[in-house]
Each structure stands twice: as C-alpha cells, then as structure tokens.
N, C-alpha and C positions, 0 to 999 in steps of 0.2 A: 572353533565352533562358537565361542562367545562373541567374536566379531560379527559373525553372520547373524546371530540373534539381535545384536545391537543395531546392525544395519537394517534388518527386517523391521524392527520396532520403529526405527526412525522413518522408514518409508511408509509404514502404516499411519504414523502420526501425520505426515505430510499429505498423504492421499486422502485422509479423512476431512481435511479442510477444503472449503469451497468458497467461491465468490458469492458474496451476499449483496443485497441492496439495502438502502436506508429503510425500506419497508420491512425487511426480514430481520433486521437487527432489533434486539429488545431495547426498550426504553432505558433499562439499567446499563446496557452497553453504550448507548449514546451518551448517557450521563457520565460514564467513565471517560469516554473520549473527550467530552467537554472539560472534565476535571484536569486533563492533561494540557489544556490550553490550545488544542488543535481543532476545535469546533465551537462555533458560536450558536446561539439559539436560532439565528436567522439562516444558518447554513443547512442545506439538505445534502445528506450523503447519497451519492448516486450509486457507487459500488465500493465494496469493502472486501479485503482479503487479509487473513492472518496465517502466517506460517506455523504458528503454535496455537496458543490460547490468546484470545482477545486482550486479556490483561497483561500479556507479555509482549505481543507484537501486533502491529496493524499497518495496513497500507490501504489508502483510500483516496477518493476524490469527491469533491462536493461541487456545488454550483459556483463556488468562489476560489477553491484552491485544490492542490495536490498535497498529500501529507503521508508520512510514515513515522512509526515509532518502534523502538526496541527497548524493553525494560529488562535490565539484567539485575535480578535481585541479589546475586552473589557478588557482583562487582559494579557498583554504581558508576564507575568511570566509563564503563562500556554502554551505559544507558544513552540512547540517542532519540531526539525529537527533531524531525525535519518537516518543514512546511514551506510552501510558496504559493502566494496568491497569483492568479493568472497574469496580471500585469507585470509581476516581477520576473516571470519566466522568459528567457531568451531562446531556449530550444528544448525540445524533448526528443530523445532518441529511443526507439524501440529495440529491445534485445529479446528475441523470441527463444534463441538457444544460448543459454548462459553456461553451458557445460552440464555434465551429468549430475552434479550435486547442487546446482543453484536453480532458483525459480526464474522464469522470464521476468523482465522488468522494464520500466520506463526510466531512462536516465534524465533527470530534470536538472537543467542548468539555469541558474539564476543570474540576474544582471550584476550582482555583487561578486561573481566568479565562483560562488559555492555551488555544489551539486549534491544530489542524493538520488537514491533509487526508490521507486515505488514498485513493489513486486506483486505478481498475481500468478497463481498457478491453477490449473484445472484442464479441462478439455481445451484443445486448441481453439475451437470456435468461441468458447467462453473468454479465454485470454484475449483473443482478437477483439471481441466486443468490448471488453474492459479497456483495452488500449485505444481503440478507435473512438469510444465515447469520451474518454479523457482528452484525447487530441482534439476532438471536435469542440468540446467546451473551451479549451485553451484557445483554439483558432477563433471561435466566436467572440471571445473577449478581446483578442488582438484586433479584430475587425471593428470593434466598437470604439477603439481608442483613436 
C-alpha cells in the first residue's frame, strides 16, 4: 500500500508541472537560473520545464542555447549543469516515448562528443511545440554559419 501511495504522490508531482515561457517565469526564477551560469542578461528564455521545483531541476532553451540542470542537495556529486550554445551542437534527437517513468526529451550532442538531455513533459501538443521550436532555433543558427 505504501508503494502505491509513493507512486501516486510522484505522479501528482510530475503532472503538476508544466511548460512555461520566459514571460511566465518570475524575475526571481530568471535570476536564479542566471546565478547558475546558464543564462546571461542578453538571453531570452523561450520555453522552460522543470520535473520538480525550479530550484532543483530545469530544462530550457533560449535564443542562444539549450540547457538543463539537476541540483541534488543531498549528494553534490549528482548535481549536473549542462549547456550548449547552438553553434556547438552537432545533432539533436527527439525522444517522445522514453518509457513509462521518464519524460520525453531532446538528446543534445555537442561537437566535443559530450551529450545531455533536455526534458519536457505535458500534453503531446505542448511537448511537440517545445521540441519543434528548439529545433527551429538550432537550425536557424546553423544556417547563419
């Protein structure tokens, strides 16, 4: 019975989160992301998604980059900050179905052979829009080079 309660609570947490835009994020939230070194004053957040709370996890893209972070307050070794400016990215793969317990994600591969995931969950149309807008911005930057 306890497992069912824990699973239900986890599902409720995830389902309460939604994709936001730079206009719907609070200034304090943007300041927090800047403090992580993942956003400059000149960048505009296009879309943002957090699996938990914004101060624990975030996935977003701006007019200049894709980024994701995970802050583990109980184990600093698990904390991760990932970012790639569009010119650094060699490919982006979309994964709409990542299994029953994982969010859909963009797999971002950089020229230095590293890679990371940018997750987004919500209604299929919202996730599709998130992915397509991120891909369009990346493609736009590729064409400008």
